C-alpha positions in Angstrom: 147.9 94.0 67.6 146.6 91.2 69.9 143.1 91.0 71.2 142.3 90.2 74.8 138.9 89.0 76.1 138.6 89.7 79.8 135.5 87.9 81.1 133.8 89.2 84.2 133.3 85.8 85.9 130.9 87.1 88.6 128.6 88.7 86.0 128.5 85.5 84.0 127.6 83.4 87.1 124.8 85.6 88.5 123.3 86.3 85.1 123.3 82.6 84.4 121.8 81.7 87.9 119.0 84.2 87.6 118.4 83.9 83.9 118.2 80.1 83.6 115.3 78.2 85.3 116.2 75.7 88.1 118.1 72.7 86.8 119.3 69.6 88.7 121.7 66.8 88.0 120.2 63.3 88.6 121.9 63.3 92.1 119.9 66.4 93.0 122.8 68.9 92.6 121.6 72.3 91.3 123.3 73.1 88.0 121.5 76.0 86.3 124.3 78.6 87.0 126.9 76.1 85.7 124.9 75.4 82.6 124.3 79.0 81.8 128.0 79.9 82.5 129.1 77.1 80.1 126.5 78.0 77.5 127.5 81.7 77.4 131.2 80.8 77.3 130.7 78.4 74.4 128.7 81.1 72.5 131.4 83.7 73.2 134.4 81.6 72.1 132.7 80.1 69.1 131.5 83.5 67.9 134.5 85.7 68.8 137.0 83.0 67.8 140.7 83.9 68.0 142.1 85.9 70.9 143.5 85.7 74.4 140.9 84.7 77.0 140.9 85.0 80.8 138.2 84.6 83.4 138.5 87.4 86.0 137.0 86.6 89.4 136.4 88.2 92.8 138.7 87.0 95.6 136.3 87.5 98.5 134.0 90.0 100.1 136.7 92.2 101.8 138.6 94.7 99.6 140.4 98.0 100.1 137.0 99.7 99.6 135.7 98.2 102.9 138.6 100.0 104.7 137.6 103.3 103.1 133.9 102.8 103.9 132.7 100.0 106.2 129.2 100.0 104.8 130.4 99.3 101.3 128.3 96.5 99.9 126.9 95.9 103.4 123.4 95.7 101.9 124.2 92.7 99.6 121.7 89.8 100.1 123.0 86.4 101.2 124.0 84.1 98.4 121.1 81.8 97.5 121.5 78.3 98.8 121.0 76.8 95.4 123.9 78.8 94.1 126.5 78.0 96.8 127.3 74.4 95.7 127.7 75.6 92.1 130.7 77.8 92.7 133.1 74.8 92.9 131.5 73.3 89.8 132.0 76.5 87.9 135.7 76.4 88.9 135.8 72.9 87.4 134.1 74.3 84.3 136.8 76.9 83.9 139.4 74.2 84.2 137.5 72.1 81.6 137.6 75.0 79.2 141.4 75.3 79.9 141.1 79.0 80.5 143.0 80.9 83.2 141.0 82.2 86.2 142.6 85.3 87.7 141.8 86.9 91.1 143.7 89.1 93.5 143.1 89.2 97.3 142.0 92.6 98.5 140.8 93.7 95.0 137.6 93.2 93.1 137.4 91.6 89.7 136.7 95.0 88.1 140.1 96.3 89.4 141.9 93.3 87.8 140.1 93.9 84.6 140.9 97.6 84.7 144.6 96.9 85.3 144.9 94.5 82.4 142.8 96.8 80.1 145.1 99.7 80.9 148.3 97.8 80.2 146.9 96.2 77.0 145.8 99.7 75.8 149.2 101.2 76.5 150.8 98.4 74.5 148.5 99.0 71.5 146.3 95.9 71.9 142.5 95.6 71.6 140.5 94.6 74.7 136.9 93.3 74.9 135.6 93.3 78.4 132.8 90.7 78.5 130.4 92.3 80.9 127.4 94.6 81.0 128.4 96.2 84.4 128.2 99.9 84.2 131.1 100.2 86.7 133.4 99.0 83.8 132.2 101.7 81.4 134.8 104.1 82.8 137.4 102.0 81.0 136.0 102.3 77.5 138.1 104.1 74.9 139.1 103.6 71.3 140.8 100.3 71.9 138.8 99.0 74.9 135.1 98.2 74.6 132.6 96.1 76.4 130.5 93.2 75.2 127.1 92.2 76.7 127.0 88.4 76.0 123.4 88.0 77.0 122.2 90.8 74.6 124.9 90.1 72.0 125.7 93.8 72.0 129.0 95.7 71.9 129.3 98.8 74.1 131.6 101.6 72.7 132.2 105.2 73.7 129.3 106.3 71.5 127.0 103.9 73.4 128.1 105.4 76.8 127.5 108.9 75.4 124.1 107.9 74.2 123.1 106.3 77.5 124.5 108.9 79.9 125.2 112.0 77.8 128.9 112.0 78.9 132.2 110.5 77.9 133.4 107.2 79.4 136.1 109.0 81.4 133.4 111.0 83.1 131.5 107.9 84.3 133.4 107.8 87.6 132.2 111.4 88.4 128.6 110.5 87.4 128.5 107.5 89.7 130.1 109.6 92.5 127.1 111.9 92.4 124.4 109.3 91.7 125.7 106.7 94.1 125.0 103.0 93.6 122.3 101.3 95.7 123.5 97.9 94.8 126.9 98.5 96.2 125.8 100.8 99.0 127.8 103.7 97.5 126.2 106.8 99.1 126.6 109.5 96.4 124.7 112.8 96.8 121.2 112.6 98.1 118.6 113.8 95.6 120.9 113.8 92.5 120.1 111.3 89.8 121.6 110.5 86.4 120.1 113.4 84.4 121.2 116.1 86.9 124.6 114.5 87.3 125.1 114.3 83.5 124.0 118.0 83.1 126.5 119.1 85.7 129.3 117.2 84.1 128.5 118.6 80.6 128.9 122.0 82.1 131.9 121.5 84.4 133.7 118.3 83.1 134.6 116.7 86.5 133.4 116.5 90.1 136.3 118.7 91.0 135.2 121.2 88.4 131.7 121.3 89.8 132.9 122.2 93.3 135.4 124.7 91.9 132.4 126.5 90.3 129.9 125.7 93.0 128.7 129.3 93.1 127.6 129.1 89.5 125.4 126.0 90.1 121.7 126.7 89.9 119.1 126.4 91.3 120.1 127.1 94.9 118.5 123.8 96.1 120.9 121.8 93.9 123.9 123.9 95.1 122.8 123.1 98.7 122.6 119.3 98.0 126.1 119.4 96.6 127.5 121.3 99.5 125.8 119.2 102.1 127.1 115.9 100.7 130.5 117.1 99.4 132.4 114.7 101.6 130.2 111.7 100.6 130.7 112.7 96.9 134.5 112.5 97.0 134.3 109.3 99.1 132.0 107.8 96.6 134.4 108.7 93.8 137.2 106.8 95.5 134.8 103.8 95.9 133.7 103.7 92.3 137.1 104.6 90.7 138.7 101.3 89.6 142.3 100.6 90.5 144.2 100.3 87.3 147.5 99.3 89.0 146.7 96.1 90.9 150.1 94.8 92.1 151.5 91.3 91.6 149.1 90.2 88.8 150.2 87.5 86.4 151.9 89.1 83.4 149.6 90.2 80.6 151.5 88.0 78.2 150.6 85.0 80.4 147.1 85.3 79.0 147.2 83.0 76.0 145.1 82.0 73.0 142.2 79.7 74.0 143.4 76.1 73.5 140.4 74.0 74.4 140.7 70.3 74.8 137.3 69.2 73.4 137.4 65.7 74.9 138.1 67.1 78.3 135.2 69.5 78.0 133.0 66.8 76.6 133.7 64.6 79.7 132.8 67.5 82.0 129.5 68.0 80.1 128.8 64.3 80.5 129.5 64.5 84.2 127.2 67.5 84.5 124.5 65.8 82.3 124.6 68.8 79.9 123.3 66.9 76.9 122.3 70.0 75.1 125.8 71.5 75.2 127.8 68.6 73.8 126.7 69.0 70.2 127.9 72.6 70.3 131.5 71.6 70.8 132.0 71.4 67.1 131.6 75.2 66.9 134.9 75.5 68.9 136.7 73.4 66.4 136.1 75.7 63.5 132.9 73.8 62.5 135.1 71.2 60.8 132.4 68.5 61.1 129.8 70.6 59.4 129.2 71.6 55.8 131.2 74.8 55.8 128.9 77.1 53.8 125.7 77.4 51.9 126.9 77.4 48.3 123.7 78.4 46.4 120.7 76.6 45.0 120.2 75.1 41.5 116.8 75.4 39.8 115.6 72.3 37.9 114.3 73.4 34.6 113.3 70.3 32.7 111.8 66.9 33.1 115.1 65.4 32.1 116.9 67.2 34.9 114.1 66.1 37.3 114.7 62.5 36.3 118.5 62.8 36.8 118.1 64.3 40.3 115.4 61.8 41.2 117.9 58.9 40.5 120.6 60.7 42.5 118.3 61.3 45.5 117.2 57.7 45.5 120.7 56.8 46.6 120.6 59.1 49.6 119.6 57.9 53.0 118.5 61.3 54.1 117.3 64.5 52.5 116.3 67.9 54.0 113.6 69.9 52.4 111.9 73.2 52.7 108.7 74.6 51.1 108.4 78.2 50.0 105.7 80.2 48.4 106.8 79.4 44.8 108.7 76.2 45.1 110.3 73.4 47.0 114.0 72.8 47.8 115.9 69.6 48.7 119.3 69.4 50.2 122.0 66.8 50.9 125.8 67.5 51.4 126.7 65.5 48.4 124.1 67.0 46.0 123.8 70.5 47.4 120.5 72.4 47.1 118.1 71.7 44.3 114.9 73.7 43.7 111.7 72.9 41.9 109.1 75.5 41.0 105.5 75.0 42.0 102.9 75.1 39.1 101.4 78.5 38.6 97.8 77.6 38.0 95.1 76.6 40.5 94.6 73.0 41.5 96.4 70.4 43.4 100.1 70.9 43.9 102.2 69.7 41.0 99.1 69.0 38.9 100.4 71.0 36.0 103.8 69.4 36.2 103.2 65.7 36.4 106.8 65.0 35.4 108.0 66.5 38.6 105.5 64.6 40.8 106.2 61.3 39.0 110.0 61.7 39.2 110.1 63.0 42.8 107.3 61.0 44.4 109.8 58.4 45.5 111.2 61.0 47.9 107.9 61.1 49.8 106.9 57.5 49.4 110.2 55.7 50.0 110.4 54.9 53.8 114.2 54.2 53.6 114.8 57.9 52.9 114.8 60.1 56.0 113.0 63.4 55.2 113.9 66.4 57.3 111.4 69.2 57.5 110.4 72.1 59.7 106.7 71.7 60.8 105.5 68.4 59.4 101.8 69.4 59.7 102.4 72.5 57.5 104.2 70.4 54.9 101.2 67.9 54.9 98.8 70.8 54.2 101.0 72.2 51.3 101.4 68.8 49.7 97.8 67.8 50.5 99.0 64.3 51.6 100.3 62.8 54.9 101.3 59.3 53.7 105.0 59.8 54.3 107.1 60.0 57.4 109.3 63.0 58.3 111.8 64.1 60.9 110.4 67.3 62.3 112.9 70.0 63.5 110.2 72.0 65.1 108.8 69.1 67.2 112.3 67.9 68.0 113.3 71.3 69.2 110.4 71.5 71.5 110.9 68.0 72.9 114.6 68.4 73.5 115.2 72.1 74.2 111.8 73.5 74.9 112.2 75.7 71.8 110.7 75.2 68.4 111.2 78.6 66.7 113.4 78.1 63.6 115.4 81.3 64.0 116.1 80.6 67.7 117.2 77.1 66.9 119.6 78.4 64.3 121.0 80.9 66.8 121.2 78.2 69.6 123.4 76.0 67.5 125.5 78.9 66.1 124.5 78.4 62.5 124.8 81.4 60.2 121.5 83.4 60.2 119.5 83.4 57.0 120.7 86.1 54.6 118.1 88.4 52.9 117.7 86.8 49.6 115.9 88.4 46.7 114.5 85.1 45.2 112.4 82.4 46.7 114.8 79.9 45.2 117.7 81.0 47.4 115.7 81.6 50.5 114.1 78.2 50.4 117.3 76.5 49.4 119.2 78.0 52.3 116.4 76.9 54.7 116.7 73.3 53.4 120.5 73.5 54.0 119.9 74.9 57.5 117.3 72.2 58.3 120.0 69.6 57.6 122.4 71.3 59.9 119.8 71.7 62.6 118.8 68.0 62.5 122.4 66.9 62.8 122.8 68.8 66.1 119.4 67.8 67.5 119.9 64.1 66.6 123.0 64.0 68.7 121.0 65.1 71.7 118.2 62.7 70.9 120.5 59.7 70.9 121.4 60.4 74.5 117.9 60.7 75.8 115.8 57.6 75.5 112.8 59.1 77.2 112.5 62.1 74.9 113.3 59.9 72.0 110.3 57.7 72.7 108.1 60.8 73.2 109.2 62.2 69.9 109.0 59.0 67.8 105.9 57.4 69.3 103.7 60.3 70.3 104.6 63.7 68.8 105.5 62.7 65.3 102.4 60.5 64.6 100.3 63.3 66.1 101.1 65.6 63.2 99.2 63.3 60.8 96.2 63.1 63.2 96.0 66.9 63.5 96.4 67.4 59.8 93.4 65.2 59.0 91.3 66.9 61.7 92.1 70.3 60.3 91.5 69.2 56.7 88.4 67.0 57.2 86.9 68.4 60.4 85.6 66.3 63.2 82.2 64.8 64.0 80.2 66.0 66.9 77.4 64.1 68.7 75.2 67.1 68.6 
């Protein structure tokens, strides 16, 4: 069994355009739709991995549905001016991803998707339709499902049933009665989703409803159905997807994604998408990253602390994380090492001087880069601010406008934190993830001198100032 990913290109474009704040290249070209399109495509391919991918696009505004009903989609608003110049750039993006883009004159993208989904299903293949468009829910069955990339949610038959109270193969009849204001599909005046769903639960299809029209109650509902019978069946023809679009490229012509990373990297450079370039590793199986978190070792004795201290002294960079009960350090060569905090009151490490003496070099040695999340919080826990840190939280805000740890992990497609039973494993994993996050953020930082200066000369030193203000207070004139 093969797996096909049929991506609704129009849905991606418009969700990106309206979901991403305005962005402009240095020459003034608007780029937010292109950026969002590329970001969603990166996330999709890196997460879904192996399969055959195709972008399915609309070929133009006129289709066979306009011949059936001249007012079809006549109410659509004009394409925003900021979006128009981005269509050609999105075509370049698709080429940069080395993915096929398929469109057929006289048909909508949904018809092309329906035709490929039908054929793939008949041949026993699995199909993931990457879209949230309810018009495509009529195609869902046991081998065909949908995926909402923005919400990271799969849509199966049970989800359609939960939303509308009907099976996917009844969605066409539901829409025929409801109509669709966005596409100017008339439907039946005065009938909404609840009423339409109830009628279909009782009579199965639109034809079944009219075959039993005398049994429909109340009388007012029966009258609505009779008055708009012609519009109901016209609407059904408008919303029913054509599963036999002629002259399409063969299904087997849709191949596994074979992405040329350098070609895509050059496109990102041309578009000035500095935030996306570091994510290209995720398309390459993550080969440049530490593959997995492999557990955390607890240091039990002073002898062990001394051994690890000597090993850490040879490292140029360490990542750390503080938990409620202890502190973890991580490097790729040494893995995760965990030290318990003392259990009695007093300054941190006061009951374990051997730890402090052995590991103090990690805080005092300026040649060792220390990676943390939230420098100021670390200063408060350790009750000292006489050492420098690389702060993931600050760096995230400066480069991406986002400093939340979990959101940064998701942004760079790192594995989410598992639910650990012990503080040791939780804090160890966070130290490991801090290393991975900084690797990605540092790549962006190196390409942006202005933000690099902001981060290094203003925001990092500010953590120490704020820590001292919070700990010591400030003097007021009165």
